[in-house]
N, C-alpha and C positions, 0 to 999 in steps of 0.2 A: 725468180732469181736469177742472173746472167751469171755464169761462172766467170771468176777473175781470170785474166791472161794468162797469169802463171798457172793459175790450175790445167786450165788447156793446154800449156806448154808440158807439163807433168804427165797429164793423160795422153797426150801424144807419143812421149819418150816411152810411158810404159806399154803403147800400143807397138812401137817399135820393137822391143824385147818381147813381145806376148806375154804380158801380164798387166796388173792392174796398180793403178796409184795407190800408195798405202793409206791417203786420207789424213786426217789433221795430224800435223808436225807432233813428234811426243818431245823431241828435244831438237838443237841447234844440228845436230852430227845424225840426224835419223834418215835412216833411207826411204828416197821419195818414192820408191815404187815397190811392191812386192814382187821379188824376183829369189829364186831360189840360189844362185851363183852369184848376182851381181849386187854390190851396193851403189845406188847410183843417186849423188846429190844434184838436183837440177835449179841451175841458178838463172834467174830472169831477170834482167834490168836494161838500162838504158845503154850503158856503157860496160864493156870488160876489158881489160889493158890488152888482154891476148889476141882479141879480136881484131885489134888494129893492127899487129903484126901479121896474122892470117889475110888481113883486107891487101896488104903489103904484098904478100905471097901471091896471092888472086890476081893481082893487076898484070903481076909478071908471068905468071902461068897462065894465064888466058891469051897473053901474046904469042904464047910460044905452045900452045895447044894442047896444053899439060894439065894434069890434076894437083892442085894446090893441097900442101900438106906442109904442117910447120913440125919440127920437132925442137922439143923443149928439154933442156938438161939444167939442173940448177948443182951449182956447186956444194960439195959436201954432203949430196944424195947419190945414193946409187940409182943407176936405171935412169932412164929417159920416158920422156912421153911424145905421143904424135896428137896433132890437133887437125882433124878433117872434119868435113861435114858429113854429116849421117847418109846422105847421099852415095858419096864417095867411098863410102866405108867397104863397100866389097871392092870395090876397085884396088884399093890400096891394099887390101888383105890380100887380094890374087898376086899381087906384082910381088909381095912377102912371099908368097908359096912359090911363085916361079923362082926366086933369088933363093930360097932355100933349095929345090931341086937342081938348081946350077951349083951349090955348093957354097954360098955365101954364109956368114953365121949371122 
């Protein structure tokens, strides 16, 4: 029996974080991977609205030779999120580290 696409995606995410898939979903909000520190829910589908925003950012970033990154903040909620491709995570984290060393908040 072939693994479903979403199962393969969960396996890839688990490997990225050095752990295993949780297996059969226990509940809608269950952790999709067995990780001691992270709670990761993997969403696989044909379309996700935020990806359209990321695609637009990537077009401009590619022209400028930069790494695409989308910052998201929702009214009424504290904090904000960054959307980056997994392959770019280290580069983005390195830029944050440089900014902290230079005194940025």
